[in-house]
C-alpha positions in Angstrom: 0.0 0.0 0.0 2.8 2.4 0.9 4.7 1.6 -2.3 1.6 2.3 -4.4 1.0 5.6 -2.6 4.6 6.6 -3.3 4.2 5.7 -7.0 1.0 7.7 -7.2 2.8 10.7 -5.7 5.7 10.2 -8.0 3.8 10.2 -11.2 1.5 13.0 -10.1 4.7 15.0 -9.6 5.8 14.1 -13.1 2.6 15.3 -14.5 2.7 18.7 -12.7 6.4 19.1 -13.6 5.5 18.4 -17.3 2.8 21.1 -17.2 5.1 23.5 -15.5 7.9 23.0 -18.0 5.4 23.3 -20.9 4.3 26.7 -19.5 7.9 27.7 -18.9 8.9 27.0 -22.4 5.9 28.8 -23.8 6.9 31.9 -21.9 10.5 31.5 -23.2 9.0 31.4 -26.7 7.2 34.6 -25.8 10.1 36.6 -24.5 13.0 35.1 -26.5 11.4 34.4 -29.9 8.9 31.9 -31.3 11.4 29.3 -32.4 13.9 29.3 -29.5 12.1 26.8 -27.4 9.9 25.2 -30.1 11.3 21.7 -29.6 11.3 21.8 -25.8 7.7 23.1 -25.9 6.4 20.0 -27.7 8.7 17.7 -25.8 7.1 18.6 -22.5 3.6 18.7 -24.0 4.0 15.1 -25.1 5.8 14.1 -21.9 2.8 15.3 -19.9 0.4 13.6 -22.3 2.3 10.3 -22.0 2.2 10.6 -18.2 -1.6 11.1 -18.3 -2.3 8.2 -20.7 0.1 5.6 -19.4 0.6 6.2 -15.7 -2.1 8.3 -14.0 -5.1 6.1 -14.7 -3.2 3.0 -13.5 -2.3 4.4 -10.2 -5.6 6.1 -9.8 -7.4 2.8 -10.1 -4.9 1.2 -7.7 -5.7 3.9 -5.2 -9.4 3.3 -5.5 -8.9 -0.4 -5.0 -6.8 0.2 -1.9 -9.5 2.6 -0.5 -12.5 0.4 -1.1 -10.7 -3.0 -1.2 -12.9 -4.2 -4.0 -11.4 -6.1 -7.0 -14.4 -5.1 -9.2 -12.6 -1.8 -10.0 -10.5 -3.8 -12.4 -13.3 -3.3 -14.9 -11.9 -2.6 -18.4 -14.7 0.0 -19.0 -13.8 1.9 -15.8 -10.2 2.0 -16.8 -11.0 3.5 -20.2 -13.3 6.0 -18.6 -10.6 7.2 -16.3 -8.1 7.3 -19.1 -10.5 9.4 -21.3 -11.2 11.7 -18.4 -7.5 12.2 -17.7 -6.7 13.0 -21.3 -9.6 15.5 -21.5 -8.6 17.3 -18.3 -5.0 17.5 -19.5 -5.9 18.8 -22.9 -8.3 21.4 -21.5 -5.5 22.7 -19.2 -3.1 22.9 -22.1 -5.7 24.7 -24.2 -6.5 27.3 -21.5 -2.8 27.9 -20.8 -1.9 28.1 -24.5 -4.8 30.5 -25.2 -3.8 32.8 -22.4 -0.1 32.9 -23.5 -0.9 33.3 -27.2 -3.2 36.3 -26.4 -0.4 37.8 -24.4 1.9 37.4 -27.4 -0.7 38.9 -29.7 -1.2 42.0 -27.5 2.6 42.4 -27.2 3.1 42.3 -31.0 0.1 44.6 -31.6 1.4 47.1 -29.1 4.9 47.1 -30.7 3.4 47.5 -34.2 1.2 50.4 -33.1 4.1 52.3 -31.6 6.3 51.6 -34.6 3.6 52.7 -37.1 2.5 55.9 -35.2 4.3 59.2 -35.6 5.2 60.3 -32.0 6.9 63.6 -31.3 7.9 64.3 -27.7 10.0 67.5 -27.9 7.3 70.1 -28.5 8.1 72.9 -26.0 5.6 74.5 -23.7 5.3 78.1 -24.7 4.7 80.6 -21.9 1.8 82.3 -23.7 0.0 79.0 -24.0 0.7 77.7 -20.6 -2.2 77.6 -18.2 -4.9 78.3 -20.7 -6.9 75.3 -19.6 -10.4 74.8 -20.8 -12.5 74.4 -17.7 -15.9 74.1 -19.3 -17.9 71.5 -17.4 -21.6 71.1 -17.2 -21.4 70.1 -13.6 -19.2 73.1 -12.6 -21.1 76.0 -14.1 -20.6 78.2 -11.1 -16.8 77.8 -11.4 -16.9 78.3 -15.2 -18.8 81.6 -14.9 -16.1 83.1 -12.7 -13.0 81.3 -14.0 -13.5 80.2 -17.6 -9.7 79.7 -17.9 -7.7 79.2 -14.7 -4.0 79.7 -14.5 -1.6 77.0 -13.5 0.3 78.5 -10.6 3.6 76.7 -11.0 4.4 77.2 -14.7 8.1 77.9 -13.9 8.4 74.4 -12.5 7.1 72.7 -15.7 8.2 75.1 -18.4 11.0 72.8 -19.7 8.7 69.8 -20.0 7.7 68.9 -23.5 4.3 67.9 -24.9 3.6 64.6 -26.6 2.3 65.0 -30.1 0.7 62.1 -31.9 -0.5 61.6 -35.4 -4.0 60.0 -34.8 -5.0 59.6 -38.4 -3.9 56.1 -38.8 -5.0 55.0 -35.3 -8.5 56.3 -35.9 -8.6 54.3 -39.2 -7.7 51.2 -37.3 -10.1 51.9 -34.5 -12.6 54.7 -34.6 -13.0 54.6 -30.8 -9.4 56.0 -30.4 -9.6 59.1 -28.3 -6.0 59.7 -27.0 -2.5 58.5 -26.2 -1.1 58.0 -22.7 2.6 58.1 -21.7 4.0 57.6 -18.2 7.7 57.7 -17.6 9.3 54.8 -15.6 6.6 52.4 -16.9 5.9 50.6 -20.1 2.7 52.7 -20.5 3.0 54.3 -23.9 -0.3 53.4 -25.7 -3.3 54.8 -27.5 -6.4 54.5 -25.5 -10.0 54.1 -26.6 -13.5 55.0 -25.3 -16.5 52.8 -25.8 -20.2 53.2 -25.1 -19.8 51.5 -21.8 -17.1 50.3 -19.4 -17.4 46.7 -20.3 -16.5 46.2 -24.0 -12.8 47.0 -23.8 -12.4 44.9 -20.7 -12.6 41.9 -23.1 -11.6 43.4 -26.5 -8.3 44.6 -27.7 -7.4 47.6 -29.9 -8.4 45.7 -33.1 -11.8 44.9 -31.4 -11.1 41.2 -31.3 -12.0 39.2 -28.2 -9.2 39.2 -25.7 -9.0 38.5 -22.0 -6.4 41.3 -21.7 -8.7 43.9 -23.2 -7.2 47.4 -23.9 -6.6 50.7 -22.2 -9.9 52.6 -22.3 -11.4 55.8 -21.0 -14.6 55.9 -18.9 -17.6 56.2 -21.1 -18.5 59.4 -19.2 -15.3 61.2 -20.1 -15.4 64.1 -22.5 -11.9 64.1 -24.1 -12.6 67.2 -26.1 -13.7 69.2 -23.1 -12.2 67.6 -20.0 -14.5 67.1 -17.1 -13.6 67.4 -13.4 -12.4 63.8 -13.2 -11.2 62.0 -16.3 -10.8 58.3 -15.7 -8.8 55.7 -17.6 -8.7 51.9 -17.0 -6.5 49.1 -18.1 -5.8 45.5 -17.1 -2.7 44.7 -15.0 -1.3 41.9 -17.3 1.5 39.6 -16.3 3.7 40.3 -19.3 3.9 44.0 -18.4 1.8 45.2 -21.4 -1.1 47.7 -21.0 -1.3 48.7 -17.3 1.0 45.7 -16.3 3.7 48.1 -15.0 1.4 50.6 -13.3 2.0 48.8 -9.9 5.5 50.2 -10.0 4.1 53.5 -8.8 3.7 52.0 -5.3 7.5 51.6 -5.0 9.4 54.3 -3.2 12.1 54.4 -5.8 9.5 55.2 -8.4 7.4 57.9 -6.8 10.4 59.7 -5.3 11.9 60.1 -8.8 10.5 63.5 -10.0 10.8 62.5 -13.7 8.2 59.8 -13.1 5.5 62.2 -11.7 4.5 63.9 -14.9 1.9 62.1 -17.1 1.6 63.1 -20.8 -1.7 62.6 -22.4 -2.6 63.8 -25.9 -5.9 63.7 -27.8 -6.6 64.7 -31.4 -7.5 68.2 -30.1 -5.4 68.6 -27.0 -1.9 68.1 -25.6 -1.8 67.9 -21.8 0.6 67.3 -18.9 -0.5 66.1 -15.5 1.3 66.0 -12.2 0.7 63.1 -9.9 -0.5 64.0 -6.4 -1.9 60.8 -5.0 -1.0 57.1 -5.3 -2.7 54.3 -3.3 -4.1 50.8 -3.2 -7.6 50.2 -2.1 -10.4 47.6 -2.1 -12.8 47.9 -5.1 -15.1 50.9 -4.8 -16.8 53.5 -6.9 -16.0 56.7 -4.9 -12.8 57.7 -6.6 -14.6 57.1 -10.0 -17.1 59.8 -9.5 -17.4 62.5 -12.2 -20.3 64.6 -10.9 -20.0 66.8 -7.8 -21.7 69.5 -5.9 -19.4 72.1 -4.4 -19.2 70.6 -0.9 -18.9 67.1 -2.3 -16.1 68.1 -4.6 -14.0 69.7 -1.9 -14.4 66.6 0.2 -13.6 64.4 -2.8 -10.3 66.2 -3.4 -9.3 66.0 0.2 -10.2 62.3 0.4 -8.2 61.2 -2.6 -5.2 63.3 -1.6 -5.2 62.0 2.0 -5.3 58.4 0.8 -1.9 58.8 -0.9 0.9 56.6 0.4 3.2 59.6 0.0 2.7 63.4 0.4 3.6 65.0 -2.8 3.0 68.5 -1.4 0.4 69.5 -4.0 -2.2 72.1 -3.3 -5.6 71.3 -4.9 -8.4 73.6 -5.7 -11.9 72.9 -7.0 -10.8 74.4 -10.3 -8.3 71.6 -10.9 -8.9 69.0 -13.5 -8.1 65.5 -12.3 -6.8 62.5 -14.2 -7.5 59.1 -12.6 -5.8 55.8 -13.6 -7.2 52.6 -12.2 -6.1 48.9 -12.5 -6.1 45.7 -10.4 -3.2 44.7 -8.2 -1.5 41.3 -8.9 -4.0 39.5 -6.7 -7.1 41.1 -8.2 -8.5 41.8 -4.8 -7.4 45.5 -4.7 -7.3 48.5 -7.1 -4.1 50.5 -7.7 -5.1 54.1 -8.2 -3.2 57.1 -9.5 -4.5 60.7 -9.4 -2.9 63.6 -11.2 -3.9 67.2 -11.7 -3.6 69.1 -15.0 -0.6 71.5 -15.0 -0.4 72.4 -18.7 -2.6 72.2 -21.8 -2.0 73.2 -25.4 
């Protein structure tokens, strides 16, 4: 009985090892090239399949016989049923893992192609006569607009040497007419066009080419007005393991990242605007809707600004007013149980 138990554990270990090595080689293909690990990939696939077909059913049946002490489990039909079930489970696991990895590869290649095919210019200087002329029109802030139609950024001197990001959107809009902007964050891999759908669900499961994908794409909240920025502009993206999309946004939680001043300016461009935003709050929180609000009364707005600023894991020393435009980035943490949130205020617009 002990010998049989050891053998069961031994071959179960072999199966798990085969699956692990299969995944490992698939990832190597992903990062090092499609053909580098091609042979090993299939070697471990068939090794795992051989283990399932020839060994697992045998010792599974032995285990059942040991537990129930009944010889009738030697039935040929039962053995075939266990064999078939084992093969099905194995192949389903391989399919799910392969599909997940192949979609990661597709997103990576698509992202690289988009960046290579898009004309990006990052050295457009901020001109003093244009700085601070921020369009503050907002249906929900009419009392502010009446008195301050264009508010001045009070720290122009601090950001006058920062360049805008200029993007040729013509080709991007041809590829996807939902394209509304481009987002760049220093110190991360975030350098992508983003889209906006009719709801906040579609691009959770569809990529830039509108094909079904578990990784989705970076997208703006359907309530955003990218031509006339609202009080709180929100952008979402999945935190994917291969570091595409918002997969590197969790870096913002590291002290070495948020204490580097070069990382604190976010560049966002749309077909009509070029903007720069200064990060003032970074935190991790359980899923909620509060920080995703876009409509405020005066007293609610003031409390909202104070709340999201006080949540920050680091005091950036920014002074917020109700005239400030806010950019909010949101993604899941690696566990999926929390949200990583970044808030920035508009400091320059062209």
